[in-house]
N, C-alpha and C positions, 0 to 999 in steps of 0.2 A: 413464468420463466422470463429471463431478460429479453428485451426487444432491442435489437441492434440495427442501426442504420449505418451501413458500411460506406465509406468514401473510397471510390476506385483509385484515388490518388495515393492511398496508403495501403500497405500490406495488411492482410487479415491476420493479426497475431492473437486471436481468441482461440482458446482450446476448451472444448466442452468435454468434461469427464463425468461419468455417471457413477455415483457411489455404490449403486446396486451391483456394479460389475465386480466389486470386491468379493462377491460370493464365489466367483470363479477362481481367482488367484489374487488374494489381497496383497501379497508381497510384491508381485509384478505391477499391480495397479499403483501402489504407493511409490514404487521406484520410478514409474513413469511420471506420476504427478510431481515428484520432487525434481526430476530432470527438466520437465517443462517449466516449472517455477524458476529454477536456476537459469534457464535459457532466457528469462525475462518476459515470458508470455503471460497473458491474462487468462487465468483458469476459471472457468465457470463450472461450479460443482453442482451437478444435478442430484436430486434426491439426497441432499446433504443431511447428515445427522446433527449438524449444528443448527439448533433452533432456539426459539424463545417463546414466551407467552405474549404474543403480539397484541391480543385484545387488552390485556392488563397494561402493557407498556405504552400503548397508544392513549391511555387515559392520562398520561403524565406529559407535561410540557414545562419548559423552563424559559426564563426571559432570554431574549436574544442578546448577543454580546459575548466578548471573550471570557467573561468570568465563569460562565457555565458551559462554554462551547465543547470542551473536551474534558471529561471527568473520568478519572481512574476508578475502577471498580472498588478499590479500597476505600474510597470516600463514602461509599454507601454502607460501610460497617458502622458499628456503634460509635456515635460522635464523641463519646467520652474518651475513647481510645485515640481519636483523631480530632483534636481541638479545632483545627483549621476548617473542619467540615460543618461547623455549627450553622453557618449561613445557609448551606445547601439543605441540611436537615430541617432547619426552621422553615424554609420555603416549602418543602414537601409536606411537612406537618400542617402548615397553614392552609395550603391550597388543595392538598390531596390526603386528608387525614385518614380516610377509609382505606386507601390503597398503599399508604406509606410503607408499612412493614412488609406487605406482600411484594411490592416493587423492589425493595432492598434485597429481599431474599432471592427473587428471580434474577436480578442483576448479578449477584454473587454466584448463584447456581450456574447461569449461562457462561459466566467468565471462567469458572473452574472447568466447565465442560469443554470449552474451546481449547483451554490449555492441555487437558488430557488428550483430546483428539489430535492436537498438533504433536505432542510427544509420541503418540502412537504412529502417526503417518511419517513424520520426520525423525524416525527413531535413532538415526545415526548422529543427529545434531547434538552438539553440546550447548545447551541454553545457558545464557548468562542472566538475563532478566526476562520476565514474561508479562509485561504490562498489557492490560486490556482497558480501552477507553470507551466511554459511552457518550453519545450526543443526543440531547433532547431539545435542541434549539434550532430555529430555522437557519439554513445555510444556503447560499447561492451567489451566483454572479462572481465566482472567484476567477482570478486570472489563471490561465493555463501555466503549468510549471512542472518542474522535476524536483522532487524532494531531495534535500541534502542534509544528512545528519552528520554534524561535525565530528572530526576525529583528530586527536593529537598525533603528531608525527612519531611520538615515542611509544604509542600503545598498539597492541596487536589489532588487526583488522576485525571488525564485526560485520556479520551478515545479518539480514533481517527477514523475518517471516511476517508478511502482512496479509491478514485475512479480514474480510469485510462482510458484514451481515446487515442487510436493510431491514430494520425493525419496523419501519413506518408503514401505515396502510396505503400510503401513496408512493408512487415510484420515486426513486432517487435518480436524478438525471446527471449523468457523467458525460464528459467529452474527453476523448483521448486523441493525441496527435502522434508525432514522431517518437520513436524510442531513442534512447541515448546512443545506441550502436549506429543507427542511421544518421543521427545528427553529427556524430564524430566523423563518419565517412564523408558526409557532404559539406560540413562546415569547418573542419579542423583547420585548414589553411586560412580561409577567409576570416575566421573568428580569432585567429592568432593564438590558438590553444597550445602552441609550442611552449609558451611562457610558463605553463603549469606542469612541465615535464617532471620537475622534482617535488611536486606536491602530491597530496593524497587524492584518491578518486573522488572523495566528497567535494574537494575544492574544484576539480574539473567539472563535475556535474552542476555545481552551483553556478559557476561562471558561464557555462554553456547555456543553462536555463535563462540567465539574465540576458545574454546576447540575443537569443532567439525569441524568447517570450516576454522579456521585460521583468519587472518586479511588481509586487503588490501595489506599491505606491505609483509606479510608472509602467503599467502593463502595455504590451504591444498586441493590439487586437487585430483579428481578421487577416493575418498574413499567412497563416498555416492551415492546411486542411485538417479535418478531424472526423473521427467516428463518433456517433452519439449512442449512448446506451441508457435505456430505462430499466433500472434494477427494480424488480417487483418485490413485494413483501416476502421475506424469507429467502430471497436470493443470496447466495454465498459466492464470493469470488476472491481469488488470491492473485496478487500482483505486487511485485517489488516497485514501489512508487519512486524509487531512486533510479530506475531504469526506464520507466514509462511515463511520458508526460501526460498530465491529466488535469481536469478541473471539475468542480462541483457546480453544476448550473442550478440545481434545486435539490433540497433534501431537508429532512427534519429529524429523523431518529435513526441512529446507526450504532452498531458495535464494531470496533476495529481493534486489531492487535498491532503491536510494534515489538515483537519478540526479538531480543538480541541473541545472536548466535556467534560462537567462535568460528570464524571463517574457515579455519583449518579443518573443521569437522564437516564441511559441506560434502555432498556426494561428489562434486567436481570442484575443488577449490580454485581451479583456473577460471571459473565463472564469477568469482568474486569481483566486486567493483574495482578494487585496486588493481587486480590482475587485468581486468578489461581495459582500464585506462592505460596501463603500461603497454598493452597490445595496440591501443590507438596510437600512442606516441611512436611505437616501433614501426607501425605500418604507414602512418600519415605524416610523421615528422620530417624535418629537413634532412635527416640522415638517410632517408629512403629514396629509392628511384621513382621516376614518374610512373613506371609500371606498377610499383607497389601501391601507389596512391589509388589505383583503379581496382586493386585486388579486393579490398574490404577486409574487415576483421570479424572473427567469430562466425564463420560460415554456418556453424551448427545452431546459431541463435536466430 
């Protein structure tokens, strides 16, 4: 199970849920899980049904670098149907000839299983796309950041379901710092976020992340507190990486989802990123009173 070193300067936004509790009232369990996820918390799923053949997958490694860093599960299908995957399949056949077919089958099986589980638990969600990515390359020393998935002003808002499974035999080391809600409350005025009032939530989160944490090219190190988590083999966690700042300090093998959802189908659509950011502007912007600036937004989050 995950080992967490909590920093007293930050709130504890981790929620542990035990899948075995679904035996009592699965509907209530799933409702609570979705609520906590939409609140932006990090859910640690104990006794998760999301698993993989760890012994098999740990026999596979790929060269470091962006080329193989994040691989869609579809790339592991027959390369004849996906010509751009020839390099990946050639590498697997050359370095892992005995495990090649079994690895491809297991990746596709586990990917389909996490899709089925997500549709079951988030049953009210209207999914647009359900991509699953796999990482078999060393990752580490990232700068802390908040993810921002771009959105055109003329398209409906998307929500995302992000699920992570540490496939590696070694722990995956994460560090997490402030959530977007807290940053908006403490930095809105000083960061000049009023200028993003007419833009999408993704623009707000992108710019806030740059101001507080810097960029990949020019990171700002050592200025913010963080919790550290060691995700063990088989650990499953869910967190919207657009709401929670995070970084990977060390890791090698991972399955991750980036499922796109119609935001209007959320359990509580007012928790969507665009709605949150509009609430930040309403509470902390120039049109509010000093008292409102102290009130905070999203008391339930």
